[in-house]
Backbone as XML, in Angstrom:
<?xml version="1.0"?>
<chain id="A" units="angstrom">
  <residue number="1" name="ARG">
    <atom name="N" x="111.557" y="4.244" z="166.306"/>
    <atom name="CA" x="112.843" y="4.279" z="166.580"/>
    <atom name="C" x="113.396" y="3.493" z="167.541"/>
  </residue>
  <residue number="2" name="GLY">
    <atom name="N" x="114.558" y="3.396" z="167.378"/>
    <atom name="CA" x="115.070" y="2.548" z="168.110"/>
    <atom name="C" x="116.804" y="3.225" z="168.656"/>
  </residue>
  <residue number="3" name="ARG">
    <atom name="N" x="117.201" y="3.035" z="169.800"/>
    <atom name="CA" x="118.378" y="3.704" z="170.016"/>
    <atom name="C" x="119.661" y="2.821" z="170.741"/>
  </residue>
  <residue number="4" name="LEU">
    <atom name="N" x="120.835" y="2.934" z="170.062"/>
    <atom name="CA" x="121.818" y="2.037" z="170.688"/>
    <atom name="C" x="123.130" y="2.797" z="171.023"/>
  </residue>
  <residue number="5" name="GLY">
    <atom name="N" x="123.917" y="2.685" z="172.345"/>
    <atom name="CA" x="124.765" y="3.490" z="172.865"/>
    <atom name="C" x="125.934" y="2.656" z="173.391"/>
  </residue>
  <residue number="6" name="PHE">
    <atom name="N" x="126.795" y="3.559" z="173.697"/>
    <atom name="CA" x="127.553" y="2.923" z="175.140"/>
    <atom name="C" x="127.818" y="4.009" z="175.606"/>
  </residue>
  <residue number="7" name="ALA">
    <atom name="N" x="128.434" y="3.889" z="176.965"/>
    <atom name="CA" x="128.430" y="4.861" z="178.059"/>
    <atom name="C" x="130.121" y="5.141" z="178.719"/>
  </residue>
  <residue number="8" name="LEU">
    <atom name="N" x="130.013" y="6.222" z="178.239"/>
    <atom name="CA" x="132.020" y="6.235" z="178.747"/>
    <atom name="C" x="131.654" y="7.276" z="180.159"/>
  </residue>
  <residue number="9" name="GLY">
    <atom name="N" x="131.702" y="6.673" z="181.190"/>
    <atom name="CA" x="131.756" y="7.450" z="182.397"/>
    <atom name="C" x="130.083" y="7.879" z="182.758"/>
  </residue>
  <residue number="10" name="ARG">
    <atom name="N" x="130.292" y="9.457" z="182.434"/>
    <atom name="CA" x="128.791" y="10.296" z="182.781"/>
    <atom name="C" x="128.340" y="10.325" z="181.551"/>
  </residue>
  <residue number="11" name="PHE">
    <atom name="N" x="128.728" y="10.487" z="180.318"/>
    <atom name="CA" x="128.554" y="9.911" z="179.125"/>
    <atom name="C" x="127.653" y="9.118" z="178.532"/>
  </residue>
  <residue number="12" name="LEU">
    <atom name="N" x="126.713" y="9.182" z="177.534"/>
    <atom name="CA" x="125.975" y="8.306" z="176.755"/>
    <atom name="C" x="126.405" y="8.883" z="175.478"/>
  </residue>
  <residue number="13" name="VAL">
    <atom name="N" x="127.113" y="8.226" z="174.339"/>
    <atom name="CA" x="127.423" y="8.238" z="173.030"/>
    <atom name="C" x="125.650" y="7.804" z="172.244"/>
  </residue>
  <residue number="14" name="PHE">
    <atom name="N" x="125.313" y="7.788" z="171.684"/>
    <atom name="CA" x="123.934" y="7.181" z="170.766"/>
    <atom name="C" x="123.818" y="6.860" z="169.334"/>
  </residue>
  <residue number="15" name="GLY">
    <atom name="N" x="123.490" y="6.074" z="169.059"/>
    <atom name="CA" x="122.741" y="6.181" z="167.632"/>
    <atom name="C" x="121.323" y="5.876" z="167.347"/>
  </residue>
  <residue number="16" name="THR">
    <atom name="N" x="120.792" y="6.301" z="166.805"/>
    <atom name="CA" x="119.319" y="5.950" z="166.253"/>
    <atom name="C" x="118.739" y="6.035" z="165.008"/>
  </residue>
  <residue number="17" name="GLY">
    <atom name="N" x="117.713" y="5.107" z="164.985"/>
    <atom name="CA" x="117.241" y="4.882" z="163.312"/>
    <atom name="C" x="115.971" y="4.247" z="163.307"/>
  </residue>
  <residue number="18" name="GLY">
    <atom name="N" x="114.913" y="4.638" z="162.401"/>
    <atom name="CA" x="113.784" y="3.817" z="162.368"/>
    <atom name="C" x="113.002" y="4.585" z="161.324"/>
  </residue>
  <residue number="19" name="PHE">
    <atom name="N" x="111.582" y="3.981" z="161.587"/>
    <atom name="CA" x="110.594" y="4.474" z="160.675"/>
    <atom name="C" x="110.231" y="6.035" z="160.968"/>
  </residue>
  <residue number="20" name="ALA">
    <atom name="N" x="109.525" y="6.734" z="159.811"/>
    <atom name="CA" x="109.333" y="7.835" z="160.154"/>
    <atom name="C" x="107.987" y="8.538" z="159.264"/>
  </residue>
  <residue number="21" name="TRP">
    <atom name="N" x="106.986" y="8.792" z="159.949"/>
    <atom name="CA" x="105.605" y="9.236" z="159.178"/>
    <atom name="C" x="105.122" y="10.447" z="159.822"/>
  </residue>
  <residue number="22" name="SER">
    <atom name="N" x="104.691" y="11.346" z="158.454"/>
    <atom name="CA" x="103.721" y="12.614" z="158.992"/>
    <atom name="C" x="102.864" y="12.495" z="157.928"/>
  </residue>
  <residue number="23" name="ASP">
    <atom name="N" x="101.852" y="13.797" z="157.960"/>
    <atom name="CA" x="101.195" y="14.300" z="157.311"/>
    <atom name="C" x="100.969" y="15.488" z="156.215"/>
  </residue>
  <residue number="24" name="PRO">
    <atom name="N" x="102.145" y="15.681" z="155.518"/>
    <atom name="CA" x="102.568" y="16.927" z="155.411"/>
    <atom name="C" x="101.398" y="17.464" z="154.194"/>
  </residue>
  <residue number="25" name="SER">
    <atom name="N" x="101.657" y="18.718" z="153.989"/>
    <atom name="CA" x="100.665" y="19.083" z="153.009"/>
    <atom name="C" x="101.571" y="20.027" z="151.724"/>
  </residue>
  <residue number="26" name="ASN">
    <atom name="N" x="101.435" y="20.167" z="150.377"/>
    <atom name="CA" x="102.353" y="21.011" z="149.668"/>
    <atom name="C" x="100.979" y="21.627" z="149.109"/>
  </residue>
  <residue number="27" name="THR">
    <atom name="N" x="101.316" y="23.192" z="148.732"/>
    <atom name="CA" x="100.469" y="24.008" z="147.838"/>
    <atom name="C" x="101.179" y="24.469" z="146.623"/>
  </residue>
  <residue number="28" name="TYR">
    <atom name="N" x="100.570" y="24.447" z="145.455"/>
    <atom name="CA" x="101.190" y="25.268" z="144.389"/>
    <atom name="C" x="100.162" y="26.313" z="143.511"/>
  </residue>
  <residue number="29" name="ALA">
    <atom name="N" x="101.486" y="27.041" z="143.172"/>
    <atom name="CA" x="100.796" y="28.166" z="142.470"/>
    <atom name="C" x="101.778" y="28.811" z="142.027"/>
  </residue>
  <residue number="30" name="LEU">
    <atom name="N" x="101.116" y="30.015" z="141.129"/>
    <atom name="CA" x="102.043" y="30.606" z="139.736"/>
    <atom name="C" x="101.709" y="31.801" z="140.350"/>
  </residue>
  <residue number="31" name="LEU">
    <atom name="N" x="103.372" y="32.702" z="140.904"/>
    <atom name="CA" x="103.431" y="34.017" z="141.460"/>
    <atom name="C" x="102.391" y="34.707" z="140.916"/>
  </residue>
  <residue number="32" name="GLY">
    <atom name="N" x="101.983" y="35.306" z="142.461"/>
    <atom name="CA" x="100.669" y="35.935" z="142.589"/>
    <atom name="C" x="99.592" y="35.377" z="142.310"/>
  </residue>
  <residue number="33" name="ALA">
    <atom name="N" x="99.412" y="33.891" z="142.108"/>
    <atom name="CA" x="98.020" y="33.392" z="141.723"/>
    <atom name="C" x="97.590" y="32.599" z="142.983"/>
  </residue>
  <residue number="34" name="ALA">
    <atom name="N" x="96.110" y="32.266" z="142.883"/>
    <atom name="CA" x="95.621" y="31.568" z="144.190"/>
    <atom name="C" x="96.106" y="30.135" z="143.584"/>
  </residue>
  <residue number="35" name="PRO">
    <atom name="N" x="96.231" y="29.321" z="144.925"/>
    <atom name="CA" x="96.739" y="27.884" z="144.241"/>
    <atom name="C" x="95.603" y="27.275" z="143.345"/>
  </residue>
  <residue number="36" name="PHE">
    <atom name="N" x="96.728" y="26.368" z="142.752"/>
    <atom name="CA" x="95.833" y="25.635" z="141.753"/>
    <atom name="C" x="95.748" y="24.187" z="142.367"/>
  </residue>
  <residue number="37" name="VAL">
    <atom name="N" x="96.540" y="23.695" z="143.108"/>
    <atom name="CA" x="96.602" y="22.622" z="143.545"/>
    <atom name="C" x="97.115" y="22.479" z="145.353"/>
  </residue>
  <residue number="38" name="VAL">
    <atom name="N" x="96.737" y="21.600" z="146.266"/>
    <atom name="CA" x="96.845" y="21.890" z="147.357"/>
    <atom name="C" x="96.804" y="19.746" z="147.266"/>
  </residue>
  <residue number="39" name="ASN">
    <atom name="N" x="98.326" y="19.614" z="147.659"/>
    <atom name="CA" x="98.658" y="17.742" z="147.530"/>
    <atom name="C" x="98.990" y="17.605" z="149.300"/>
  </residue>
  <residue number="40" name="GLY">
    <atom name="N" x="98.375" y="16.616" z="149.594"/>
    <atom name="CA" x="98.566" y="16.325" z="151.194"/>
    <atom name="C" x="98.209" y="14.783" z="151.219"/>
  </residue>
  <residue number="41" name="GLY">
    <atom name="N" x="98.498" y="14.382" z="152.579"/>
    <atom name="CA" x="98.530" y="13.070" z="152.361"/>
    <atom name="C" x="99.560" y="12.499" z="153.410"/>
  </residue>
  <residue number="42" name="ASN">
    <atom name="N" x="99.524" y="11.285" z="153.813"/>
    <atom name="CA" x="100.440" y="10.665" z="154.743"/>
    <atom name="C" x="101.577" y="10.305" z="153.855"/>
  </residue>
  <residue number="43" name="ALA">
    <atom name="N" x="102.777" y="10.451" z="154.381"/>
    <atom name="CA" x="104.098" y="10.648" z="153.986"/>
    <atom name="C" x="104.874" y="9.664" z="154.797"/>
  </residue>
  <residue number="44" name="SER">
    <atom name="N" x="105.372" y="8.511" z="154.010"/>
    <atom name="CA" x="106.400" y="7.769" z="155.113"/>
    <atom name="C" x="107.728" y="7.664" z="154.533"/>
  </residue>
  <residue number="45" name="GLY">
    <atom name="N" x="108.643" y="6.889" z="155.585"/>
    <atom name="CA" x="110.150" y="7.306" z="155.236"/>
    <atom name="C" x="111.137" y="6.701" z="156.250"/>
  </residue>
  <residue number="46" name="TRP">
    <atom name="N" x="112.188" y="7.165" z="156.349"/>
    <atom name="CA" x="113.011" y="6.610" z="157.520"/>
    <atom name="C" x="114.008" y="7.809" z="158.113"/>
  </residue>
  <residue number="47" name="THR">
    <atom name="N" x="114.136" y="7.527" z="159.486"/>
    <atom name="CA" x="114.625" y="8.349" z="160.268"/>
    <atom name="C" x="116.284" y="7.990" z="161.241"/>
  </residue>
  <residue number="48" name="ALA">
    <atom name="N" x="117.255" y="9.102" z="161.084"/>
    <atom name="CA" x="118.603" y="8.686" z="161.642"/>
    <atom name="C" x="119.236" y="9.769" z="162.224"/>
  </residue>
  <residue number="49" name="GLY">
    <atom name="N" x="119.769" y="9.592" z="163.427"/>
    <atom name="CA" x="120.847" y="10.625" z="163.948"/>
    <atom name="C" x="121.448" y="10.036" z="164.877"/>
  </residue>
  <residue number="50" name="ALA">
    <atom name="N" x="121.956" y="10.701" z="165.528"/>
    <atom name="CA" x="123.373" y="10.691" z="166.767"/>
    <atom name="C" x="123.110" y="11.957" z="168.007"/>
  </residue>
  <residue number="51" name="GLY">
    <atom name="N" x="123.112" y="11.125" z="169.128"/>
    <atom name="CA" x="123.280" y="12.450" z="170.156"/>
    <atom name="C" x="124.398" y="12.101" z="171.063"/>
  </residue>
  <residue number="52" name="LEU">
    <atom name="N" x="124.369" y="12.846" z="172.160"/>
    <atom name="CA" x="125.528" y="12.584" z="173.414"/>
    <atom name="C" x="124.458" y="12.817" z="174.542"/>
  </residue>
  <residue number="53" name="ASP">
    <atom name="N" x="124.116" y="12.057" z="175.606"/>
    <atom name="CA" x="123.807" y="12.221" z="177.187"/>
    <atom name="C" x="124.619" y="12.493" z="177.985"/>
  </residue>
  <residue number="54" name="TYR">
    <atom name="N" x="124.743" y="13.393" z="179.114"/>
    <atom name="CA" x="125.316" y="13.804" z="180.064"/>
    <atom name="C" x="124.975" y="13.837" z="181.481"/>
  </residue>
  <residue number="55" name="ALA">
    <atom name="N" x="124.905" y="12.671" z="182.355"/>
    <atom name="CA" x="124.507" y="12.812" z="183.662"/>
    <atom name="C" x="125.094" y="14.222" z="184.512"/>
  </residue>
  <residue number="56" name="LEU">
    <atom name="N" x="124.163" y="14.983" z="184.640"/>
    <atom name="CA" x="125.115" y="16.178" z="185.592"/>
    <atom name="C" x="124.872" y="15.684" z="186.964"/>
  </residue>
  <residue number="57" name="THR">
    <atom name="N" x="123.392" y="15.071" z="187.235"/>
    <atom name="CA" x="123.657" y="14.693" z="188.798"/>
    <atom name="C" x="123.440" y="13.490" z="188.360"/>
  </residue>
  <residue number="58" name="ASP">
    <atom name="N" x="123.164" y="12.563" z="189.446"/>
    <atom name="CA" x="122.716" y="11.089" z="189.308"/>
    <atom name="C" x="121.199" y="10.787" z="188.587"/>
  </residue>
  <residue number="59" name="ASN">
    <atom name="N" x="120.019" y="11.956" z="188.959"/>
    <atom name="CA" x="119.079" y="11.783" z="188.666"/>
    <atom name="C" x="118.747" y="13.022" z="187.138"/>
  </residue>
  <residue number="60" name="VAL">
    <atom name="N" x="119.785" y="13.770" z="186.788"/>
    <atom name="CA" x="119.479" y="15.192" z="186.154"/>
    <atom name="C" x="120.431" y="14.729" z="184.545"/>
  </residue>
  <residue number="61" name="PHE">
    <atom name="N" x="119.777" y="14.425" z="183.604"/>
    <atom name="CA" x="120.477" y="14.465" z="182.555"/>
    <atom name="C" x="120.546" y="15.520" z="181.416"/>
  </residue>
  <residue number="62" name="GLY">
    <atom name="N" x="121.548" y="15.979" z="180.704"/>
    <atom name="CA" x="121.210" y="16.841" z="179.642"/>
    <atom name="C" x="121.723" y="16.273" z="178.332"/>
  </residue>
  <residue number="63" name="ARG">
    <atom name="N" x="120.946" y="16.339" z="177.173"/>
    <atom name="CA" x="120.908" y="15.918" z="175.991"/>
    <atom name="C" x="121.020" y="16.985" z="174.701"/>
  </residue>
  <residue number="64" name="ILE">
    <atom name="N" x="122.039" y="16.587" z="173.565"/>
    <atom name="CA" x="122.032" y="17.157" z="172.704"/>
    <atom name="C" x="121.767" y="15.937" z="171.622"/>
  </residue>
  <residue number="65" name="GLU">
    <atom name="N" x="121.020" y="16.184" z="170.594"/>
    <atom name="CA" x="120.707" y="15.450" z="169.200"/>
    <atom name="C" x="120.580" y="15.597" z="168.243"/>
  </residue>
  <residue number="66" name="TYR">
    <atom name="N" x="120.820" y="14.867" z="167.123"/>
    <atom name="CA" x="121.025" y="15.579" z="165.893"/>
    <atom name="C" x="120.097" y="14.636" z="164.964"/>
  </residue>
  <residue number="67" name="ARG">
    <atom name="N" x="119.131" y="14.970" z="164.438"/>
    <atom name="CA" x="117.956" y="13.824" z="163.491"/>
    <atom name="C" x="117.912" y="13.888" z="162.379"/>
  </residue>
  <residue number="68" name="TYR">
    <atom name="N" x="117.885" y="13.353" z="161.373"/>
    <atom name="CA" x="117.559" y="13.649" z="159.642"/>
    <atom name="C" x="116.096" y="12.707" z="159.587"/>
  </residue>
  <residue number="69" name="ALA">
    <atom name="N" x="115.260" y="13.342" z="159.180"/>
    <atom name="CA" x="114.107" y="12.452" z="158.541"/>
    <atom name="C" x="113.918" y="12.288" z="157.161"/>
  </residue>
  <residue number="70" name="ASP">
    <atom name="N" x="113.515" y="11.393" z="156.241"/>
    <atom name="CA" x="113.569" y="11.375" z="154.743"/>
    <atom name="C" x="112.749" y="11.001" z="154.505"/>
  </residue>
  <residue number="71" name="LEU">
    <atom name="N" x="111.189" y="11.654" z="154.485"/>
    <atom name="CA" x="109.729" y="11.408" z="153.930"/>
    <atom name="C" x="109.678" y="11.455" z="152.463"/>
  </residue>
  <residue number="72" name="ARG">
    <atom name="N" x="108.956" y="10.524" z="151.501"/>
    <atom name="CA" x="108.692" y="10.645" z="150.519"/>
    <atom name="C" x="107.196" y="11.008" z="150.465"/>
  </residue>
  <residue number="73" name="ILE">
    <atom name="N" x="106.381" y="11.568" z="149.799"/>
    <atom name="CA" x="105.207" y="12.517" z="149.684"/>
    <atom name="C" x="104.562" y="12.225" z="147.861"/>
  </residue>
  <residue number="74" name="SER">
    <atom name="N" x="103.106" y="11.885" z="148.205"/>
    <atom name="CA" x="102.755" y="11.553" z="147.167"/>
    <atom name="C" x="102.539" y="12.833" z="146.014"/>
  </residue>
  <residue number="75" name="GLY">
    <atom name="N" x="102.777" y="12.551" z="144.689"/>
    <atom name="CA" x="102.602" y="13.488" z="143.782"/>
    <atom name="C" x="101.524" y="13.935" z="143.048"/>
  </residue>
  <residue number="76" name="PHE">
    <atom name="N" x="101.255" y="14.851" z="142.264"/>
    <atom name="CA" x="99.931" y="14.833" z="141.622"/>
    <atom name="C" x="100.043" y="15.124" z="140.205"/>
  </residue>
  <residue number="77" name="VAL">
    <atom name="N" x="99.298" y="14.986" z="139.298"/>
    <atom name="CA" x="98.903" y="15.157" z="137.973"/>
    <atom name="C" x="97.937" y="16.120" z="137.837"/>
  </residue>
  <residue number="78" name="ASP">
    <atom name="N" x="98.067" y="17.220" z="137.415"/>
    <atom name="CA" x="96.696" y="18.291" z="136.961"/>
    <atom name="C" x="96.838" y="18.861" z="135.595"/>
  </residue>
  <residue number="79" name="ALA">
    <atom name="N" x="96.373" y="17.925" z="134.744"/>
    <atom name="CA" x="95.805" y="17.901" z="132.964"/>
    <atom name="C" x="95.467" y="19.416" z="132.939"/>
  </residue>
  <residue number="80" name="ALA">
    <atom name="N" x="94.119" y="20.054" z="133.800"/>
    <atom name="CA" x="93.988" y="21.376" z="133.533"/>
    <atom name="C" x="94.791" y="22.333" z="133.546"/>
  </residue>
  <residue number="81" name="ALA">
    <atom name="N" x="95.585" y="22.426" z="134.370"/>
    <atom name="CA" x="96.666" y="22.935" z="134.576"/>
    <atom name="C" x="97.981" y="23.300" z="134.206"/>
  </residue>
  <residue number="82" name="ASN">
    <atom name="N" x="98.002" y="21.798" z="133.034"/>
    <atom name="CA" x="99.303" y="21.128" z="132.410"/>
    <atom name="C" x="100.887" y="21.253" z="133.536"/>
  </residue>
  <residue number="83" name="ALA">
    <atom name="N" x="100.050" y="20.658" z="134.588"/>
    <atom name="CA" x="101.232" y="20.655" z="135.475"/>
    <atom name="C" x="101.304" y="19.119" z="136.171"/>
  </residue>
  <residue number="84" name="ALA">
    <atom name="N" x="102.530" y="18.578" z="136.940"/>
    <atom name="CA" x="102.738" y="17.619" z="137.441"/>
    <atom name="C" x="103.762" y="17.626" z="138.353"/>
  </residue>
  <residue number="85" name="ASP">
    <atom name="N" x="104.288" y="16.747" z="139.431"/>
    <atom name="CA" x="104.714" y="16.942" z="140.370"/>
    <atom name="C" x="104.999" y="15.233" z="140.783"/>
  </residue>
  <residue number="86" name="THR">
    <atom name="N" x="105.884" y="14.709" z="140.376"/>
    <atom name="CA" x="105.920" y="13.028" z="141.011"/>
    <atom name="C" x="107.205" y="13.022" z="141.958"/>
  </residue>
  <residue number="87" name="THR">
    <atom name="N" x="108.256" y="13.737" z="141.453"/>
    <atom name="CA" x="109.191" y="13.382" z="143.097"/>
    <atom name="C" x="109.149" y="14.295" z="143.930"/>
  </residue>
  <residue number="88" name="ASN">
    <atom name="N" x="108.132" y="14.003" z="145.163"/>
    <atom name="CA" x="108.379" y="14.902" z="146.101"/>
    <atom name="C" x="109.245" y="14.334" z="147.606"/>
  </residue>
  <residue number="89" name="ARG">
    <atom name="N" x="110.040" y="14.745" z="147.954"/>
    <atom name="CA" x="110.193" y="14.700" z="149.330"/>
    <atom name="C" x="110.182" y="15.523" z="150.615"/>
  </residue>
  <residue number="90" name="ALA">
    <atom name="N" x="110.383" y="15.483" z="151.371"/>
    <atom name="CA" x="110.701" y="16.398" z="152.605"/>
    <atom name="C" x="111.673" y="15.592" z="153.320"/>
  </residue>
  <residue number="91" name="PRO">
    <atom name="N" x="112.807" y="16.175" z="153.262"/>
    <atom name="CA" x="113.910" y="16.320" z="154.196"/>
    <atom name="C" x="113.895" y="17.252" z="155.341"/>
  </residue>
  <residue number="92" name="ILE">
    <atom name="N" x="113.943" y="16.317" z="156.573"/>
    <atom name="CA" x="113.772" y="17.310" z="157.508"/>
    <atom name="C" x="114.993" y="17.010" z="158.876"/>
  </residue>
  <residue number="93" name="SER">
    <atom name="N" x="115.493" y="18.184" z="159.347"/>
    <atom name="CA" x="116.877" y="18.241" z="159.516"/>
    <atom name="C" x="116.765" y="18.731" z="161.286"/>
  </residue>
  <residue number="94" name="ASP">
    <atom name="N" x="116.865" y="18.092" z="161.981"/>
    <atom name="CA" x="116.471" y="18.679" z="163.610"/>
    <atom name="C" x="117.739" y="18.283" z="164.533"/>
  </residue>
  <residue number="95" name="LEU">
    <atom name="N" x="118.014" y="19.784" z="165.517"/>
    <atom name="CA" x="119.125" y="19.628" z="166.478"/>
    <atom name="C" x="117.959" y="19.731" z="167.724"/>
  </residue>
  <residue number="96" name="ARG">
    <atom name="N" x="118.191" y="19.106" z="168.456"/>
    <atom name="CA" x="117.462" y="19.085" z="169.631"/>
    <atom name="C" x="118.313" y="18.896" z="170.956"/>
  </residue>
  <residue number="97" name="VAL">
    <atom name="N" x="118.244" y="20.078" z="171.926"/>
    <atom name="CA" x="118.516" y="20.093" z="172.996"/>
    <atom name="C" x="118.009" y="20.001" z="174.146"/>
  </residue>
  <residue number="98" name="GLY">
    <atom name="N" x="117.973" y="19.391" z="175.387"/>
    <atom name="CA" x="117.030" y="19.245" z="176.446"/>
    <atom name="C" x="117.632" y="18.680" z="177.740"/>
  </residue>
  <residue number="99" name="PHE">
    <atom name="N" x="116.807" y="18.609" z="178.604"/>
    <atom name="CA" x="117.136" y="18.007" z="180.112"/>
    <atom name="C" x="116.284" y="17.047" z="180.297"/>
  </residue>
  <residue number="100" name="ALA">
    <atom name="N" x="116.764" y="16.005" z="181.224"/>
    <atom name="CA" x="115.367" y="15.021" z="181.894"/>
    <atom name="C" x="115.762" y="14.762" z="182.802"/>
  </residue>
  <residue number="101" name="TYR">
    <atom name="N" x="114.754" y="14.100" z="183.549"/>
    <atom name="CA" x="115.104" y="13.772" z="184.994"/>
    <atom name="C" x="114.363" y="12.645" z="185.236"/>
  </residue>
  <residue number="102" name="LYS">
    <atom name="N" x="115.428" y="11.843" z="185.892"/>
    <atom name="CA" x="115.026" y="10.251" z="186.534"/>
    <atom name="C" x="114.611" y="9.990" z="187.403"/>
  </residue>
  <residue number="103" name="PHE">
    <atom name="N" x="113.055" y="9.569" z="187.529"/>
    <atom name="CA" x="112.645" y="9.179" z="188.731"/>
    <atom name="C" x="113.074" y="7.969" z="189.328"/>
  </residue>
  <residue number="104" name="ASN">
    <atom name="N" x="113.428" y="7.814" z="190.753"/>
    <atom name="CA" x="113.848" y="6.643" z="191.147"/>
    <atom name="C" x="112.649" y="6.107" z="192.457"/>
  </residue>
  <residue number="105" name="PRO">
    <atom name="N" x="111.490" y="5.968" z="191.913"/>
    <atom name="CA" x="110.474" y="4.950" z="193.396"/>
    <atom name="C" x="110.851" y="4.786" z="194.268"/>
  </residue>
  <residue number="106" name="LEU">
    <atom name="N" x="112.043" y="3.695" z="193.937"/>
    <atom name="CA" x="112.683" y="2.668" z="195.019"/>
    <atom name="C" x="113.620" y="3.165" z="196.306"/>
  </residue>
  <residue number="107" name="ALA">
    <atom name="N" x="113.889" y="4.155" z="195.947"/>
    <atom name="CA" x="114.985" y="5.120" z="196.434"/>
    <atom name="C" x="114.892" y="4.894" z="197.947"/>
  </residue>
  <residue number="108" name="GLY">
    <atom name="N" x="115.352" y="4.724" z="198.806"/>
    <atom name="CA" x="114.958" y="4.941" z="200.218"/>
    <atom name="C" x="114.063" y="3.838" z="200.850"/>
  </residue>
  <residue number="109" name="SER">
    <atom name="N" x="113.377" y="2.940" z="200.056"/>
    <atom name="CA" x="112.913" y="1.873" z="200.507"/>
    <atom name="C" x="113.378" y="0.537" z="200.757"/>
  </residue>
  <residue number="110" name="ASP">
    <atom name="N" x="113.221" y="-0.230" z="201.982"/>
    <atom name="CA" x="113.672" y="-1.095" z="202.366"/>
    <atom name="C" x="113.361" y="-2.539" z="201.634"/>
  </residue>
</chain>
């Protein structure tokens, strides 16, 4: 993911985007029955988001960020069960809140 933003005083407003990858699995079953297919594997797609950083002090930052990812998952065909799913998608929405500390190892040195 790349991140691009602009500073407004102690605020940093940013947007982010890039490649997304995961290893999800889906299980398919009839109501009350044991699963007849477990489908998994690599899923790839894209991700994008936006956020806001605020410098609470010179070294402590607070952050809120929303991120969306759209992953495509391989489908399956099970002729014995007369079942198929060829358009799997895993949309993921995240809202993250956090704090960060910026270390400054050169502070106070000559």
